[in-house]
ROPA-757058 format. One record per atom (N, C-alpha, C): residue number from 1; residue in one letter; atom name; z, x negated, y. Coordinates in steps of 0.1 Angstrom, whole numbers, always signed. Example, Ala and Ser with C-alpha at 12.3 -4.5 7.8 and 13.67 -1.06 7.14 Angstrom:
<sites>
SITE num residuo atomo    up  east north
SITE   1       a     N   +78  -132   -57
SITE   1       a    CA   +78  -123   -45
SITE   1       a     C   +78  -132   -33
SITE   2       s     N   +71  -128   -22
SITE   2       s    CA   +71  -137   -11
SITE   2       s     C   +79  -129    +0
</sites>
This chain:
<sites>
SITE num residuo atomo    up  east north
SITE   1       m     N -1387  -505 +1929
SITE   1       m    CA -1376  -497 +1927
SITE   1       m     C -1364  -507 +1927
SITE   2       l     N -1354  -504 +1935
SITE   2       l    CA -1343  -514 +1938
SITE   2       l     C -1330  -506 +1933
SITE   3       f     N -1322  -513 +1924
SITE   3       f    CA -1309  -508 +1920
SITE   3       f     C -1298  -516 +1926
SITE   4       n     N -1288  -509 +1932
SITE   4       n    CA -1277  -517 +1939
SITE   4       n     C -1263  -510 +1935
SITE   5       t     N -1253  -518 +1938
SITE   5       t    CA -1239  -512 +1937
SITE   5       t     C -1234  -509 +1950
SITE   6       n     N -1227  -498 +1952
SITE   6       n    CA -1220  -494 +1964
SITE   6       n     C -1230  -494 +1976
SITE   7       g     N -1243  -493 +1973
SITE   7       g    CA -1254  -493 +1984
SITE   7       g     C -1255  -506 +1991
SITE   8       a     N -1248  -517 +1986
SITE   8       a    CA -1248  -529 +1993
SITE   8       a     C -1253  -541 +1986
SITE   9       i     N -1250  -543 +1973
SITE   9       i    CA -1253  -554 +1965
SITE   9       i     C -1265  -551 +1956
SITE  10       n     N -1277  -557 +1958
SITE  10       n    CA -1288  -555 +1950
SITE  10       n     C -1287  -562 +1937
SITE  11       c     N -1288  -555 +1926
SITE  11       c    CA -1286  -561 +1912
SITE  11       c     C -1297  -560 +1904
SITE  12       m     N -1307  -552 +1906
SITE  12       m    CA -1319  -551 +1898
SITE  12       m     C -1331  -546 +1906
SITE  13       l     N -1343  -552 +1904
SITE  13       l    CA -1355  -548 +1911
SITE  13       l     C -1366  -547 +1900
SITE  14       i     N -1373  -536 +1901
SITE  14       i    CA -1386  -535 +1894
SITE  14       i     C -1397  -534 +1903
SITE  15       v     N -1406  -543 +1902
SITE  15       v    CA -1417  -543 +1911
SITE  15       v     C -1430  -537 +1906
SITE  16       d     N -1436  -528 +1913
SITE  16       d    CA -1449  -521 +1909
SITE  16       d     C -1460  -532 +1911
SITE  17       g     N -1460  -539 +1921
SITE  17       g    CA -1470  -550 +1924
SITE  17       g     C -1483  -544 +1928
SITE  18       n     N -1490  -552 +1935
SITE  18       n    CA -1503  -548 +1941
SITE  18       n     C -1515  -554 +1933
SITE  19       t     N -1511  -562 +1922
SITE  19       t    CA -1522  -566 +1913
SITE  19       t     C -1516  -565 +1898
SITE  20       a     N -1525  -565 +1889
SITE  20       a    CA -1521  -563 +1874
SITE  20       a     C -1511  -574 +1870
SITE  21       s     N -1513  -586 +1875
SITE  21       s    CA -1505  -597 +1871
SITE  21       s     C -1490  -596 +1877
SITE  22       a     N -1489  -589 +1888
SITE  22       a    CA -1476  -588 +1895
SITE  22       a     C -1469  -575 +1891
SITE  23       a     N -1476  -566 +1885
SITE  23       a    CA -1470  -552 +1882
SITE  23       a     C -1460  -553 +1870
SITE  24       g     N -1449  -546 +1871
SITE  24       g    CA -1440  -545 +1861
SITE  24       g     C -1430  -557 +1860
SITE  25       r     N -1429  -566 +1871
SITE  25       r    CA -1420  -577 +1870
SITE  25       r     C -1406  -571 +1872
SITE  26       i     N -1396  -577 +1867
SITE  26       i    CA -1382  -572 +1867
SITE  26       i     C -1374  -585 +1872
SITE  27       a     N -1365  -582 +1882
SITE  27       a    CA -1355  -591 +1886
SITE  27       a     C -1341  -586 +1884
SITE  28       i     N -1332  -594 +1878
SITE  28       i    CA -1318  -591 +1876
SITE  28       i     C -1310  -602 +1881
SITE  29       g     N -1300  -598 +1889
SITE  29       g    CA -1292  -609 +1895
SITE  29       g     C -1278  -603 +1900
SITE  30       n     N -1270  -613 +1906
SITE  30       n    CA -1257  -608 +1911
SITE  30       n     C -1258  -605 +1926
SITE  31       n     N -1268  -609 +1933
SITE  31       n    CA -1270  -604 +1947
SITE  31       n     C -1284  -608 +1951
SITE  32       l     N -1294  -600 +1947
SITE  32       l    CA -1307  -602 +1951
SITE  32       l     C -1310  -601 +1966
SITE  33       p     N -1316  -610 +1972
SITE  33       p    CA -1319  -608 +1986
SITE  33       p     C -1329  -596 +1988
SITE  34       n     N -1329  -590 +2000
SITE  34       n    CA -1337  -578 +2001
SITE  34       n     C -1353  -582 +2000
SITE  35       n     N -1357  -593 +2003
SITE  35       n    CA -1370  -597 +2002
SITE  35       n     C -1374  -605 +1989
SITE  36       f     N -1364  -603 +1979
SITE  36       f    CA -1366  -611 +1967
SITE  36       f     C -1380  -606 +1960
SITE  37       a     N -1388  -616 +1955
SITE  37       a    CA -1400  -613 +1947
SITE  37       a     C -1399  -620 +1933
SITE  38       p     N -1399  -612 +1923
SITE  38       p    CA -1398  -619 +1909
SITE  38       p     C -1410  -628 +1907
SITE  39       q     N -1407  -639 +1902
SITE  39       q    CA -1418  -650 +1899
SITE  39       q     C -1424  -649 +1885
SITE  40       a     N -1418  -641 +1876
SITE  40       a    CA -1421  -640 +1863
SITE  40       a     C -1419  -625 +1858
SITE  41       r     N -1424  -623 +1846
SITE  41       r    CA -1422  -609 +1841
SITE  41       r     C -1407  -605 +1841
SITE  42       l     N -1399  -614 +1837
SITE  42       l    CA -1385  -612 +1837
SITE  42       l     C -1378  -624 +1845
SITE  43       h     N -1372  -621 +1856
SITE  43       h    CA -1367  -632 +1865
SITE  43       h     C -1351  -629 +1866
SITE  44       l     N -1344  -639 +1861
SITE  44       l    CA -1330  -639 +1863
SITE  44       l     C -1324  -647 +1875
SITE  45       h     N -1317  -641 +1883
SITE  45       h    CA -1313  -648 +1896
SITE  45       h     C -1298  -647 +1897
SITE  46       q     N -1291  -659 +1898
SITE  46       q    CA -1276  -659 +1899
SITE  46       q     C -1273  -669 +1910
SITE  47       t     N -1266  -665 +1920
SITE  47       t    CA -1263  -673 +1932
SITE  47       t     C -1253  -684 +1929
SITE  48       d     N -1257  -697 +1930
SITE  48       d    CA -1248  -709 +1929
SITE  48       d     C -1238  -708 +1917
SITE  49       s     N -1244  -707 +1906
SITE  49       s    CA -1236  -706 +1894
SITE  49       s     C -1244  -708 +1881
SITE  50       v     N -1238  -706 +1869
SITE  50       v    CA -1244  -707 +1857
SITE  50       v     C -1252  -694 +1854
SITE  51       n     N -1265  -696 +1851
SITE  51       n    CA -1274  -684 +1848
SITE  51       n     C -1280  -685 +1834
SITE  52       t     N -1275  -676 +1825
SITE  52       t    CA -1279  -678 +1812
SITE  52       t     C -1284  -664 +1805
SITE  53       i     N -1291  -665 +1795
SITE  53       i    CA -1294  -653 +1787
SITE  53       i     C -1289  -656 +1773
SITE  54       r     N -1283  -646 +1767
SITE  54       r    CA -1277  -649 +1754
SITE  54       r     C -1283  -639 +1744
SITE  55       f     N -1285  -643 +1732
SITE  55       f    CA -1290  -636 +1720
SITE  55       f     C -1279  -636 +1709
SITE  56       t     N -1275  -624 +1705
SITE  56       t    CA -1264  -622 +1694
SITE  56       t     C -1269  -613 +1683
SITE  57       t     N -1264  -614 +1672
SITE  57       t    CA -1269  -605 +1661
SITE  57       t     C -1257  -596 +1655
SITE  58       d     N -1244  -600 +1655
SITE  58       d    CA -1234  -592 +1649
SITE  58       d     C -1222  -588 +1658
SITE  59       n     N -1219  -595 +1668
SITE  59       n    CA -1208  -590 +1677
SITE  59       n     C -1210  -597 +1690
SITE  60       m     N -1200  -594 +1699
SITE  60       m    CA -1201  -599 +1713
SITE  60       m     C -1190  -608 +1716
SITE  61       l     N -1185  -615 +1707
SITE  61       l    CA -1174  -625 +1709
SITE  61       l     C -1180  -637 +1718
SITE  62       g     N -1171  -644 +1725
SITE  62       g    CA -1175  -654 +1735
SITE  62       g     C -1182  -666 +1728
SITE  63       g     N -1178  -669 +1715
SITE  63       g    CA -1183  -681 +1708
SITE  63       g     C -1196  -678 +1699
SITE  64       n     N -1202  -666 +1701
SITE  64       n    CA -1213  -663 +1692
SITE  64       n     C -1227  -663 +1698
SITE  65       g     N -1237  -665 +1690
SITE  65       g    CA -1250  -664 +1695
SITE  65       g     C -1257  -677 +1699
SITE  66       f     N -1268  -675 +1706
SITE  66       f    CA -1276  -686 +1711
SITE  66       f     C -1278  -683 +1726
SITE  67       e     N -1278  -694 +1735
SITE  67       e    CA -1278  -692 +1750
SITE  67       e     C -1288  -703 +1755
SITE  68       i     N -1296  -698 +1765
SITE  68       i    CA -1304  -708 +1772
SITE  68       i     C -1303  -704 +1787
SITE  69       g     N -1302  -714 +1795
SITE  69       g    CA -1300  -712 +1810
SITE  69       g     C -1301  -724 +1818
SITE  70       y     N -1295  -722 +1830
SITE  70       y    CA -1295  -731 +1841
SITE  70       y     C -1282  -732 +1847
SITE  71       d     N -1276  -744 +1850
SITE  71       d    CA -1264  -745 +1855
SITE  71       d     C -1265  -751 +1869
SITE  72       a     N -1262  -743 +1879
SITE  72       a    CA -1263  -748 +1893
SITE  72       a     C -1249  -752 +1899
SITE  73       s     N -1239  -753 +1890
SITE  73       s    CA -1226  -756 +1896
SITE  73       s     C -1223  -771 +1896
SITE  74       s     N -1232  -779 +1893
SITE  74       s    CA -1232  -794 +1895
SITE  74       s     C -1220  -800 +1887
SITE  75       n     N -1221  -797 +1874
SITE  75       n    CA -1209  -802 +1865
SITE  75       n     C -1211  -815 +1860
SITE  76       i     N -1223  -820 +1857
SITE  76       i    CA -1226  -833 +1851
SITE  76       i     C -1231  -843 +1862
SITE  77       q     N -1223  -853 +1866
SITE  77       q    CA -1226  -863 +1875
SITE  77       q     C -1232  -857 +1887
SITE  78       n     N -1227  -845 +1892
SITE  78       n    CA -1229  -838 +1904
SITE  78       n     C -1245  -835 +1905
SITE  79       q     N -1250  -831 +1892
SITE  79       q    CA -1264  -827 +1891
SITE  79       q     C -1265  -813 +1885
SITE  80       q     N -1275  -805 +1888
SITE  80       q    CA -1278  -793 +1881
SITE  80       q     C -1286  -796 +1870
SITE  81       y     N -1285  -787 +1859
SITE  81       y    CA -1292  -789 +1847
SITE  81       y     C -1296  -777 +1840
SITE  82       a     N -1306  -778 +1830
SITE  82       a    CA -1309  -767 +1821
SITE  82       a     C -1302  -769 +1809
SITE  83       e     N -1299  -758 +1802
SITE  83       e    CA -1291  -760 +1789
SITE  83       e     C -1296  -751 +1777
SITE  84       i     N -1296  -756 +1765
SITE  84       i    CA -1298  -748 +1754
SITE  84       i     C -1285  -749 +1745
SITE  85       h     N -1279  -738 +1743
SITE  85       h    CA -1266  -738 +1737
SITE  85       h     C -1265  -730 +1724
SITE  86       n     N -1265  -736 +1713
SITE  86       n    CA -1263  -728 +1701
SITE  86       n     C -1248  -727 +1698
SITE  87       r     N -1243  -715 +1699
SITE  87       r    CA -1229  -712 +1697
SITE  87       r     C -1225  -709 +1683
SITE  88       e     N -1234  -712 +1674
SITE  88       e    CA -1232  -709 +1659
SITE  88       e     C -1230  -723 +1652
SITE  89       n     N -1226  -723 +1640
SITE  89       n    CA -1224  -734 +1632
SITE  89       n     C -1238  -735 +1624
SITE  90       t     N -1249  -736 +1631
SITE  90       t    CA -1262  -736 +1624
SITE  90       t     C -1271  -746 +1631
SITE  91       a     N -1283  -748 +1625
SITE  91       a    CA -1293  -758 +1630
SITE  91       a     C -1301  -751 +1641
SITE  92       i     N -1308  -759 +1649
SITE  92       i    CA -1317  -754 +1659
SITE  92       i     C -1331  -759 +1655
SITE  93       k     N -1341  -751 +1653
SITE  93       k    CA -1355  -755 +1650
SITE  93       k     C -1364  -752 +1661
SITE  94       f     N -1374  -762 +1662
SITE  94       f    CA -1385  -760 +1671
SITE  94       f     C -1398  -758 +1665
SITE  95       f     N -1406  -748 +1669
SITE  95       f    CA -1419  -744 +1662
SITE  95       f     C -1430  -746 +1673
SITE  96       t     N -1442  -750 +1668
SITE  96       t    CA -1454  -749 +1675
SITE  96       t     C -1465  -743 +1665
SITE  97       i     N -1474  -735 +1669
SITE  97       i    CA -1484  -729 +1661
SITE  97       i     C -1480  -724 +1648
SITE  98       g     N -1467  -717 +1648
SITE  98       g    CA -1462  -712 +1637
SITE  98       g     C -1456  -721 +1626
SITE  99       n     N -1455  -734 +1629
SITE  99       n    CA -1449  -744 +1620
SITE  99       n     C -1437  -751 +1626
SITE 100       s     N -1428  -754 +1618
SITE 100       s    CA -1416  -760 +1622
SITE 100       s     C -1419  -775 +1624
SITE 101       r     N -1415  -780 +1636
SITE 101       r    CA -1419  -794 +1640
SITE 101       r     C -1406  -803 +1639
SITE 102       t     N -1396  -798 +1643
SITE 102       t    CA -1383  -806 +1643
SITE 102       t     C -1372  -797 +1643
SITE 103       f     N -1360  -802 +1640
SITE 103       f    CA -1348  -795 +1640
SITE 103       f     C -1336  -804 +1642
SITE 104       f     N -1325  -797 +1646
SITE 104       f    CA -1312  -805 +1648
SITE 104       f     C -1302  -798 +1638
SITE 105       w     N -1297  -806 +1630
SITE 105       w    CA -1286  -801 +1621
SITE 105       w     C -1273  -803 +1628
SITE 106       l     N -1262  -797 +1623
SITE 106       l    CA -1249  -797 +1629
SITE 106       l     C -1244  -812 +1630
SITE 107       n     N -1246  -819 +1619
SITE 107       n    CA -1239  -833 +1619
SITE 107       n     C -1249  -843 +1625
SITE 108       e     N -1259  -840 +1632
SITE 108       e    CA -1268  -851 +1638
SITE 108       e     C -1266  -851 +1653
</sites>
C-alpha cells in the first residue's frame, strides 16, 4: 500500500511481502522511489539530509527529548555520520541483559 501527496511524491509504504519476515514492513520518507523496498520492520528514508527519529514525553518544543539518526549532509570534516542526541539536561544510560553497563552524565 503506497501513500503519496498530490499523487506524485511517495511518503509512506506498507509492504505485504511474500514471506513472513518481509510482511508488515513500513517505509516512511520524503520521496520514496517507486521501487523502494524497506530493509527493516520500520525503515526511515530521507534524501540527502538529516534523518532522525525523536522521542518526547511532555511537549513538542525543538529542544526537547531524545533523538537518534543519521546525517548525510556532510557537516563534520566532509563526512556523513550517525548521531545520538539527548536534548535534555539528563544522563544517557546503556543497558545489556537488563543491567545498566555505562552512562554519561551531563558534566562528563
